[in-house]
N, C-alpha and C positions, 0 to 999 in steps of 0.2 A: 505493501497501500503507500502511496506518495501520495505526500499535501505539499501546494504548492501555492504560496500568498504572493502574487506579483503587482508589486508597486502599490499594494492598498486597494486596489479595485475588484479584483477576484480572487475567489478560492477555487483553486483545482483539485480534484480527488481523484486518484487511478487506480486501478487495482491492475498490479503489475504479474506476469504468469513469467516464470523464467522457466522450470523446469529443470534447472541445471545450465540453462545454455545463458550465455552474455550477448548474443548478437543476435537481433531481429530475423535473419536469415539461418538461424540457429534454433528458432521457435521461442524467441523472448518478446514479448511484447505487451503492451496495452492492453486489459480484455475490456476493460469497464471504465468511463470516465464522466466526470459531471464536471461544470461550470457552476458557479456562485457567484452572484454578485455583493459584495461588500456595501452597505451603506454609508453616505458620508461621516452622519452619528456614530459609525464604530470605527471609521478611519483614524479618526480625529480623537475618542473614546479613548474610557481604560484599555489597558492590553488584557484584567477582568475581562471583561465585557465580548472583545474581541475572541480571546480566547475560549470564553464560554461559548459564543458562536461556530465558531470552528468546533468546538466536542459535540454540538447537538446538528450540526449538518456532516458530521462525519460520521454518527453513529444512525441516520438518516441515511444515506450512503449505503451505508452496508444493510441496513434493512433492505433497502430498495434493491438493492442486487443479490438478496438471499445470503449473505457472508455473516450475517452477525450472527445467527442462532447457532454455528458452527465456531464460533470463534470466543465465547465466554469462557471457554476450557482450556485455550493455550494461547501461547501469544501470539498479536498480528504484529508482524518486522513492518515499523512505520517509518518513511523517510522523511521530512520535513525540511524545508526548503522557502525561503523569503527573499526576494529582492527589492528593496527599494533605493529610489535615488539618493547621492548624495555629490556635493563637490569636493571633489580631492585637486587642492592644488599641488600637493608635494608627498613625497613619498613616506614620511613621517610625519605630515599633519592631520588635522580631523580626527584623530583618534579620542 
């Protein structure tokens, strides 16, 4: 499972099937995906509200894809990626 929070405008959720493969031609790929817009209120609000929203949407995604009932007893590997715009004026600046 992969979550991508892109520039704060939407949340993308992907169910990735690998079966031991690392390349698409070997069988690795995205089997299910969903994109959910993020409201302006969530974009500028608290992290608690944003991550609460993401947790609820992930649960809905797992329910819709039929994966949630199977995953209650076992761990679900999760990758989380987020991108946000910054202006970096030098290698050691803006940290």
